[in-house]
N, C-alpha and C positions, 0 to 999 in steps of 0.2 A: 705115616712117615717114620722112618727108622730113627731110633734114639740111641744114644750112648748112655749106659748106666754104670756109674762108678761105685766102688765100694772099697772098704779096707782102711779108711782113715780112722783117726782116733787120737787118744792122748797116750803118750809114751814118754818115758824118762830119757834123759841124755844117754846115748850109747845104745839105745834100744833099736828095734827093727819093726817095720811095717811092710806089708805087701799090698799095694793098690791094684785093683782089677778094673778093667773097662771092657764091657761086653755090649755088643750090638743087640738091640731089642728084637730085630727081625733076622732070622737065620739065612734068609735069601740075600742079605746084604753082607758081603764078605769084606772084612777089614783088610785093606791092602797096604796102608801106611798109617802110622800113628805117632802122635807126640803127646808128651805130658808137659803141661805148663803149670806154673804156680804163681800165686799173687799173695804177697804179705800185706798187712795193713799199711797204707800210706806209700806203698811201693808199686812200681810198674810190674805188669805180668812178665815173667821171664820163662824162656824155654828151658826145661830141665833135661828132657831126653827125647830122642827121635829114633824111630825104626822105619827104614824104608821098605819099598816093595821087595827089594832083594834080600832084606834082612839085615842090612848093615845098620849099625847103631852109632849114635852120637850122644855124648853125655856132657852136661854142663861142667865146666872145669872144677868148680867147687864141690861137685858131687862125684867126680871120678874116683874110682876105687871103693865107693860106698853104695852107689845106686846102679841098678841094672835094669834095662828095659828088655822085654821079651814078648814074643807073640806065639800063641797057640792057635794055629789056623783051624784045627779040628773043633775047638771050642769057640772060635771067633772072638777071642779074648786077648787083650793086651795087658801086660803086667808091668808094674814098677816096683821092684824090690829095693827097699831102702834100709840100709844097715848103718850102724854107727851114727845114728841121728843126732843132730845138734839143735839147740834152740833156734839158730838161724834158719833151719829148715821149716819152721812153723809157717804155714800158709794154707790157703785153699788150693788144692791141686785139681787141675782140669785135664780131662782127656779130650783130644782132638784127633779126628780120623778122616781118612778118605775110604770110600767103599767102592766095590764093584758088584753090580747086580747083573748077572749075565755078562753082556759086553758093554754095559752102560756104567760109566764112572759117576760117583757122587763125591763132591769135594767139601771139605771144611765143616764137618759136623762137630758139635761140642756137647760134652756132658754137662751135668749140673754142678759139678764140683764136689769135692770131699775134703773136709777139714782135717789137717794134720797139725797137732800141737805137741811140741817137744818141751818138756819141763826141765829146768836146770836143777 
């Protein structure tokens, strides 16, 4: 079964940058749409960024101008570039994606999450 593998989280100071990556474990499963979610302690999970099949993107209002979502289809990888990080960005970040294998779609797969901690 295909899995999403996230990486790139860590500890960074306020104003720093991180780039999260999300790659499919099986190359025959092509990521066609993807989202990054985050969940901070005691808070509900919130949608941070979305990239559609066509490549159009949506970013959480509080992250606009700081975060960018992108997809490299050749590497079957989705990225979340996070700049000007703030302590409020501290959370576990999860990748969520739909796949296409041949003509068969697979929906709503999740990664294991990667911790992002921003120190003040």
